[in-house]
All heavy atoms as an XYZ file, in Angstrom:
557
protein
N      40.137     10.250    -28.549
C      38.992     10.303    -27.983
C      39.026     10.929    -26.638
O      39.789     10.578    -25.745
C      38.385      8.836    -27.869
C      36.931      8.708    -27.357
S      36.445      6.951    -27.682
C      35.004      7.064    -26.718
N      38.212     11.929    -26.282
C      38.316     12.706    -25.024
C      37.760     11.895    -23.940
O      36.827     11.189    -24.027
C      37.497     14.042    -25.336
C      36.644     13.641    -26.466
C      37.221     12.542    -27.170
N      38.326     12.236    -22.717
C      37.861     11.493    -21.557
C      36.549     12.277    -21.007
O      36.490     13.402    -21.172
C      39.042     11.574    -20.498
C      40.102     10.717    -20.737
C      39.868      9.284    -20.621
O      38.975      8.918    -19.893
N      40.574      8.416    -21.308
N      35.725     11.433    -20.469
C      34.501     12.056    -19.794
C      34.781     12.524    -18.496
O      35.385     11.956    -17.526
C      33.382     10.848    -19.660
C      32.032     11.284    -19.216
C      31.436     12.364    -20.008
C      31.076     10.106    -18.951
N      34.532     13.831    -18.333
C      34.833     14.491    -17.063
C      33.821     14.238    -16.014
O      32.592     14.599    -16.166
C      34.920     15.938    -17.220
C      35.305     16.841    -16.076
O      35.849     16.123    -15.156
O      35.043     17.978    -15.967
N      33.950     13.508    -15.049
C      33.057     13.011    -14.015
C      33.256     13.758    -12.578
O      32.699     13.311    -11.582
C      33.157     11.594    -13.719
O      34.536     11.156    -13.404
C      32.811     10.786    -15.064
N      34.140     14.734    -12.665
C      34.450     15.361    -11.405
C      33.194     16.126    -10.861
O      33.273     16.335     -9.568
C      35.622     16.338    -11.502
O      35.250     17.302    -12.548
N      32.277     16.632    -11.626
C      31.097     17.416    -11.118
C      29.968     16.549    -10.772
O      28.796     16.995    -10.382
C      30.729     18.408    -12.027
O      30.417     17.947    -13.308
C      31.897     19.471    -12.230
N      29.989     15.163    -11.084
C      28.770     14.324    -10.980
C      28.391     14.275     -9.552
O      27.152     14.388     -9.229
C      29.145     12.998    -11.413
C      29.111     12.933    -13.034
C      29.232     13.841    -13.798
C      29.069     11.703    -13.722
N      29.076     13.464    -15.155
C      29.024     12.160    -15.143
C      29.034     10.395    -13.438
C      29.054     11.184    -16.122
C      28.971      9.428    -14.495
C      29.014      9.773    -15.862
N      29.328     14.217     -8.622
C      28.903     13.973     -7.200
C      28.193     15.283     -6.686
O      27.025     15.161     -6.017
C      30.037     13.736     -6.271
C      29.813     13.615     -4.878
C      28.954     12.440     -4.539
C      31.160     13.545     -4.066
N      28.638     16.491     -6.991
C      27.954     17.624     -6.632
C      26.619     17.738     -7.395
O      25.572     18.165     -6.718
C      28.815     18.800     -7.255
O      30.179     18.634     -6.746
C      28.283     20.142     -6.793
N      26.484     17.379     -8.509
C      25.073     17.421     -9.285
C      24.190     16.509     -8.674
O      23.001     16.828     -8.386
C      25.208     17.094    -10.624
C      26.059     18.126    -11.495
S      25.120     19.749    -11.419
C      23.653     19.390    -12.279
N      24.629     15.314     -8.276
C      23.711     14.208     -7.656
C      23.225     14.725     -6.306
O      21.936     14.548     -5.966
C      24.418     12.896     -7.652
C      24.522     12.394     -9.103
C      23.647     11.872     -6.768
C      25.365     11.162     -9.193
N      24.202     15.206     -5.453
C      23.792     15.624     -4.202
C      22.913     16.800     -4.193
O      21.942     16.940     -3.391
C      25.042     15.951     -3.338
C      25.898     14.695     -3.047
C      27.168     15.157     -2.275
C      25.117     13.753     -2.048
N      23.173     17.745     -5.131
C      22.237     18.896     -5.185
C      20.815     18.612     -5.672
O      19.938     19.054     -5.177
C      22.867     20.050     -5.975
O      22.966     19.523     -7.369
N      20.910     17.527     -6.545
C      19.436     17.015     -7.020
C      18.837     16.447     -5.895
O      17.618     16.615     -5.686
C      19.724     15.960     -8.198
C      18.448     15.350     -8.637
S      18.726     13.919     -9.569
C      19.475     12.793     -8.464
N      19.386     15.597     -5.063
C      18.771     15.051     -3.976
C      18.269     16.114     -2.984
O      17.087     15.953     -2.403
C      19.612     13.987     -3.236
C      19.640     12.666     -3.838
C      20.843     12.233     -4.104
C      18.552     12.016     -4.165
C      20.901     10.861     -4.837
C      18.657     10.793     -4.925
C      19.738     10.143     -5.119
N      19.110     17.013     -2.696
C      18.640     18.148     -1.928
C      17.456     18.918     -2.404
O      16.373     19.043     -1.586
C      19.741     19.169     -1.556
C      19.597     20.247     -0.692
C      19.236     19.822      0.665
C      20.653     21.294     -0.777
N      17.309     19.264     -3.761
C      16.238     19.825     -4.174
C      15.000     19.052     -4.201
O      13.884     19.529     -3.982
C      16.665     20.324     -5.764
C      15.436     20.798     -6.466
C      17.688     21.347     -5.641
N      15.105     17.723     -4.564
C      14.005     16.898     -4.412
C      13.444     16.804     -3.031
O      12.305     16.709     -2.832
C      14.372     15.453     -5.094
C      14.456     15.380     -6.556
C      15.018     13.947     -6.917
C      13.177     15.674     -7.121
N      14.282     16.690     -2.009
C      13.808     16.720     -0.656
C      13.191     17.986     -0.344
O      12.135     17.833      0.233
C      15.134     16.500      0.214
C      14.766     16.397      1.623
C      14.135     15.392      2.256
C      14.952     17.543      2.481
C      13.850     15.315      3.623
C      14.740     17.571      3.750
C      13.941     16.406      4.350
N      13.606     19.037     -0.653
C      12.892     20.340     -0.504
C      11.663     20.339     -1.165
O      10.561     20.779     -0.564
C      13.802     21.516     -0.904
C      14.933     21.520      0.183
C      12.929     22.763     -0.767
C      15.976     22.500     -0.285
N      11.498     20.019     -2.295
C      10.188     19.937     -3.176
C       9.322     19.175     -2.462
O       8.042     19.471     -2.206
C      10.411     19.522     -4.599
C      11.238     20.687     -5.263
C       9.235     19.281     -5.331
C      11.646     20.388     -6.729
N       9.607     17.781     -2.075
C       8.645     16.953     -1.375
C       8.177     17.504     -0.098
O       7.013     17.345      0.283
C       9.275     15.573     -1.199
C       9.159     14.810     -2.566
C      10.313     14.387     -3.249
C       7.811     14.348     -3.026
C      10.145     13.613     -4.353
C       7.736     13.689     -4.262
C       8.935     13.292     -4.942
N       9.117     18.172      0.781
C       8.839     18.643      1.974
C       7.725     19.777      1.794
O       6.768     19.818      2.491
C       9.982     19.171      2.593
C      10.931     18.134      3.216
C      10.245     17.322      4.193
O       9.578     17.757      5.063
N      10.588     16.003      4.117
N       7.768     20.537      0.787
C       6.863     21.688      0.469
C       5.562     21.063      0.115
O       4.541     21.557      0.553
C       7.456     22.644     -0.568
C       8.653     23.520     -0.125
S       9.469     24.319     -1.379
C       8.161     25.383     -2.090
N       5.594     20.004     -0.669
C       4.270     19.403     -1.062
C       3.495     18.789      0.054
O       2.420     18.889      0.315
C       4.493     18.391     -2.267
C       4.761     19.058     -3.527
C       4.819     17.850     -4.612
C       4.935     18.431     -5.933
N       3.525     18.817     -6.336
N       4.404     18.134      0.902
C       3.819     17.425      2.068
C       3.111     18.497      3.064
O       2.109     18.238      3.639
C       4.669     16.432      2.704
C       4.954     15.222      1.737
C       4.373     15.984      4.126
C       6.047     14.380      2.269
N       3.946     19.596      3.218
C       3.492     20.515      4.186
C       2.172     21.261      3.818
O       1.485     21.869      4.572
C       4.548     21.558      4.344
O       4.672     22.326      3.235
N       1.742     21.124      2.615
C       0.472     21.783      2.118
C      -0.806     20.900      2.469
O      -1.951     21.305      2.471
C       0.435     21.983      0.644
C       1.485     23.109      0.347
C       1.385     23.340     -1.221
C       2.302     24.349     -1.586
N       2.437     24.661     -2.988
N      -0.564     19.548      2.839
C      -1.665     18.765      3.274
C      -2.158     18.994      4.610
O      -1.321     19.184      5.569
C      -1.324     17.300      3.084
C      -1.162     16.879      1.684
N      -2.030     16.699      0.851
C      -0.008     16.609      0.916
C      -1.679     16.283     -0.338
N      -0.284     16.399     -0.362
N      -3.337     18.831      4.818
C      -4.058     18.884      6.020
C      -4.385     17.596      6.738
O      -4.998     16.837      6.106
C      -5.337     19.803      6.074
C      -4.943     21.158      5.753
O      -3.935     21.826      6.251
N      -5.991     21.995      5.099
N      -3.531     17.273      7.749
C      -3.883     15.866      8.414
C      -4.826     16.191      9.560
O      -4.581     17.097     10.464
C      -2.606     15.422      8.815
C      -1.672     15.037      7.626
C      -0.566     15.812      7.268
C      -1.893     13.966      6.810
C       0.311     15.650      6.262
C      -1.093     13.720      5.741
C      -0.059     14.413      5.376
N      -5.782     15.112      9.824
C      -6.559     15.107     10.996
C      -5.677     14.721     12.248
O      -4.954     13.725     12.198
C      -7.756     14.259     10.827
C      -8.579     14.632      9.576
N      -9.350     15.749      9.657
C      -8.720     14.096      8.397
C     -10.017     15.887      8.543
N      -9.581     14.884      7.708
N      -5.808     15.586     13.267
C      -4.992     15.154     14.407
C      -5.752     14.001     15.218
O      -5.042     13.181     15.789
C      -4.853     16.329     15.301
C      -3.890     17.477     14.637
C      -4.353     18.586     14.192
C      -2.575     17.179     14.425
C      -3.544     19.474     13.598
C      -1.623     18.046     13.839
C      -2.135     19.198     13.413
O      -1.420     20.135     12.771
N      -6.964     14.011     15.412
C      -7.711     13.172     16.211
C      -8.875     12.480     15.431
O      -9.941     12.870     15.627
C      -8.255     13.881     17.391
C      -8.283     12.923     18.589
O      -8.121     11.779     18.515
N      -8.613     13.505     19.771
N      -8.531     11.457     14.607
C      -9.589     10.768     13.891
C     -10.559     10.014     14.708
O     -10.228      9.481     15.756
C      -8.755      9.984     12.855
C      -7.505      9.632     13.563
C      -7.221     10.808     14.409
N     -11.817      9.944     14.233
C     -12.827      9.410     15.038
C     -12.835      7.889     14.646
O     -12.591      7.557     13.459
C     -14.160      9.883     14.631
C     -14.404     11.328     15.073
C     -14.452     11.483     16.641
O     -14.975     10.478     17.185
O     -13.960     12.548     17.043
N     -12.951      7.104     15.609
C     -12.994      5.641     15.419
C     -14.392      5.176     14.878
O     -15.392      5.697     15.427
C     -12.687      4.780     16.618
C     -11.240      4.991     17.149
C     -11.189      4.205     18.446
C     -10.228      4.444     16.060
N     -14.445      4.450     13.890
C     -15.815      3.923     13.314
C     -15.866      2.436     13.587
O     -14.923      1.699     13.596
C     -15.738      4.241     11.720
O     -14.680      3.596     11.125
C     -15.713      5.693     11.484
N     -17.145      2.014     13.785
C     -17.186      0.612     13.974
C     -17.291     -0.096     12.737
O     -17.985      0.167     11.778
C     -18.689      0.511     14.743
O     -18.963     -0.857     14.842
N     -16.507     -1.293     12.741
C     -16.432     -2.128     11.655
C     -17.133     -3.290     11.590
O     -16.893     -4.371     10.768
C     -14.906     -2.465     11.318
C     -14.119     -1.211     11.063
S     -14.468     -0.250      9.664
C     -13.942     -1.401      8.346
N     -18.031     -3.357     12.621
C     -18.913     -4.578     12.820
C     -19.987     -4.675     11.660
O     -20.715     -3.795     11.420
C     -19.579     -4.675     14.114
C     -18.587     -4.699     15.349
C     -19.276     -4.736     16.663
O     -20.511     -4.852     16.675
O     -18.647     -4.445     17.651
N     -20.006     -5.892     11.082
C     -21.149     -6.224     10.055
C     -22.283     -6.798     10.745
O     -22.120     -7.780     11.618
C     -20.521     -7.047      8.980
C     -19.378     -6.425      8.222
S     -19.719     -5.109      7.296
C     -20.650     -5.744      6.065
N     -23.394     -6.377     10.211
C     -24.571     -7.074     10.872
C     -24.730     -8.596     10.460
O     -24.218     -9.065      9.310
C     -25.818     -6.442     10.232
C     -25.209     -5.666      9.077
C     -23.761     -5.451      9.319
N     -24.938     -9.491     11.447
C     -25.047    -10.815     11.265
C     -26.315    -11.241     10.378
O     -27.443    -10.903     10.728
C     -25.120    -11.570     12.556
C     -25.166    -13.108     12.529
C     -23.791    -13.461     12.241
C     -23.890    -15.193     12.294
N     -23.148    -15.900     11.406
N     -26.056    -12.002      9.358
C     -27.273    -12.388      8.451
C     -27.328    -13.905      8.527
O     -26.229    -14.604      8.424
C     -26.907    -12.014      6.982
C     -26.865    -10.502      6.806
C     -26.553    -10.042      5.296
O     -26.232    -10.895      4.445
N     -26.634     -8.822      5.126
N     -28.475    -14.331      8.907
C     -28.764    -15.696      9.036
C     -28.972    -16.261      7.692
O     -29.885    -15.862      6.892
C     -29.881    -16.025      9.823
C     -29.589    -15.642     11.209
O     -28.486    -15.697     11.754
N     -30.570    -15.287     12.126
N     -28.218    -17.304      7.222
C     -28.443    -17.875      5.964
C     -28.804    -19.501      6.168
O     -28.381    -20.073      7.245
C     -27.097    -17.888      5.207
O     -25.986    -18.395      5.869
C     -26.821    -16.435      4.663
N     -29.559    -19.973      5.292
C     -30.092    -21.383      5.598
C     -29.008    -22.448      5.691
O     -29.088    -23.407      6.238
C     -30.961    -21.590      4.400
C     -30.748    -20.601      3.388
C     -30.134    -19.469      3.995
N     -27.765    -22.222      4.898
C     -26.865    -23.237      4.930
C     -25.933    -23.130      6.071
O     -25.172    -24.148      6.475
C     -26.007    -23.213      3.621
C     -25.161    -21.732      3.453
C     -24.044    -21.320      4.057
C     -25.661    -20.727      2.630
N     -23.914    -20.132      3.637
C     -24.783    -19.711      2.771
C     -26.840    -20.560      1.775
C     -25.041    -18.499      2.067
C     -27.059    -19.346      1.094
C     -26.020    -18.288      1.318
N     -26.050    -22.247      6.988
C     -25.310    -22.240      8.196
C     -25.785    -23.067      9.253
O     -25.146    -23.510     10.011
C     -25.221    -20.730      8.749
C     -24.306    -19.732      7.927
C     -24.274    -18.420      8.637
O     -25.133    -18.113      9.477
O     -23.562    -17.635      8.126
N     -26.989    -23.311      9.131
C     -27.671    -24.358     10.238
C     -27.548    -25.627      9.793
O     -27.810    -26.725     10.636
C     -29.099    -23.935     10.515
O     -29.837    -24.023      9.225
C     -29.127    -22.504     11.005
N     -27.224    -25.983      8.542
C     -27.223    -27.425      8.107
C     -25.765    -27.959      7.971
O     -24.775    -27.114      7.792
C     -27.946    -27.453      6.631
C     -29.336    -27.247      6.753
C     -29.828    -27.277      5.228
C     -31.053    -26.878      4.972
N     -31.592    -26.731      3.718
N     -25.720    -29.235      8.131
C     -24.357    -29.849      7.850
C     -24.281    -30.339      6.542
O     -25.192    -31.003      5.938
C     -24.080    -30.969      8.907
C     -22.783    -31.793      8.691
C     -21.588    -31.249      9.020
C     -22.467    -32.924      7.827
N     -20.614    -32.207      8.590
C     -21.262    -33.258      7.823
C     -23.492    -33.762      7.117
C     -20.678    -34.256      7.176
C     -22.883    -34.787      6.498
C     -21.490    -35.096      6.555
N     -23.323    -29.894      5.799
C     -23.224    -30.401      4.239
C     -21.841    -30.983      4.183
O     -20.927    -30.634      4.897
C     -23.325    -29.037      3.347
O     -22.365    -28.147      3.650
C     -24.666    -28.486      3.479
N     -21.886    -31.849      3.305
C     -20.491    -32.584      2.932
C     -20.178    -32.115      1.444
O     -20.939    -32.203      0.654
C     -20.674    -33.997      3.055
C     -19.430    -34.759      2.851
C     -19.602    -36.280      3.190
C     -18.276    -36.941      3.066
N     -18.388    -38.441      3.192
N     -18.881    -31.852      1.372
C     -18.380    -31.412      0.081
C     -17.689    -32.797     -0.505
O     -16.675    -33.133      0.182
C     -17.414    -30.264      0.369
C     -18.136    -29.000      0.871
C     -16.859    -29.836     -1.197
C     -17.195    -27.906      1.361
N     -18.041    -33.011     -1.637
C     -17.387    -34.088     -2.395
C     -16.401    -33.533     -3.395
O     -16.729    -32.733     -4.262
C     -18.444    -34.918     -3.140
C     -19.454    -35.635     -2.277
C     -20.611    -35.238     -1.804
C     -18.892    -36.883     -1.734
C     -21.360    -35.966     -0.873
C     -19.709    -37.646     -0.818
C     -20.972    -37.151     -0.531
O     -21.731    -37.790      0.407
N     -15.109    -33.877     -3.177
C     -14.247    -33.455     -4.289
C     -14.114    -34.564     -5.308
O     -14.360    -35.720     -5.178
C     -12.789    -33.533     -3.494
C     -12.664    -32.375     -2.395
C     -11.347    -32.598     -1.687
C     -12.864    -30.943     -2.959
N     -13.777    -34.151     -6.576
C     -13.763    -35.063     -7.693
C     -12.656    -36.127     -7.423
O     -12.913    -37.253     -7.946
C     -13.313    -34.101     -8.787
C     -13.642    -32.796     -8.394
C     -13.602    -32.738     -6.892
N     -11.552    -35.864     -6.679
C     -10.672    -36.904     -6.561
C     -11.087    -37.958     -5.530
O     -10.510    -38.986     -5.400
C      -9.228    -36.282     -6.040
C      -8.665    -35.271     -7.160
C      -7.487    -34.658     -6.553
C      -8.257    -36.237     -8.373
N     -11.965    -37.503     -4.562
C     -12.417    -38.567     -3.568
C     -13.724    -39.507     -3.985
O     -13.976    -40.251     -3.300
C     -12.920    -37.737     -2.352
O     -13.917    -37.068     -2.504
N     -13.996    -39.265     -5.290
C     -15.187    -40.069     -5.742
C     -14.610    -41.361     -6.162
O     -13.504    -41.542     -6.716
C     -15.887    -39.430     -6.990
C     -16.632    -38.148     -6.568
C     -17.219    -37.562     -7.914
C     -17.771    -38.402     -5.682
N     -15.385    -42.514     -5.999
C     -14.957    -43.896     -6.527
C     -14.814    -43.903     -7.977
O     -15.556    -43.163     -8.685
C     -16.044    -44.775     -5.975
C     -17.081    -44.000     -5.715
C     -16.747    -42.649     -5.434
N     -14.036    -44.704     -8.568
C     -13.810    -44.846     -9.905
C     -14.862    -45.680    -10.615
O     -15.372    -46.686    -10.078
C     -12.371    -45.338    -10.273
C     -11.208    -44.382     -9.836
C      -9.969    -45.182    -10.047
C     -11.373    -43.214    -10.639
């Protein structure tokens, strides 16, 4: 049974990483990024709901008497 020749594996793996790095760099370089993005306000308008002004008690099933 012949032995598997693994002497070129390191070269192949390193060259594969190099090629993948170059391909990703080329893909990323085609994107246009905004240099100075505008800040937007994230404030939500306050809505008055009737249950906010009342006090309510929540009854859990485990706290009820038997």
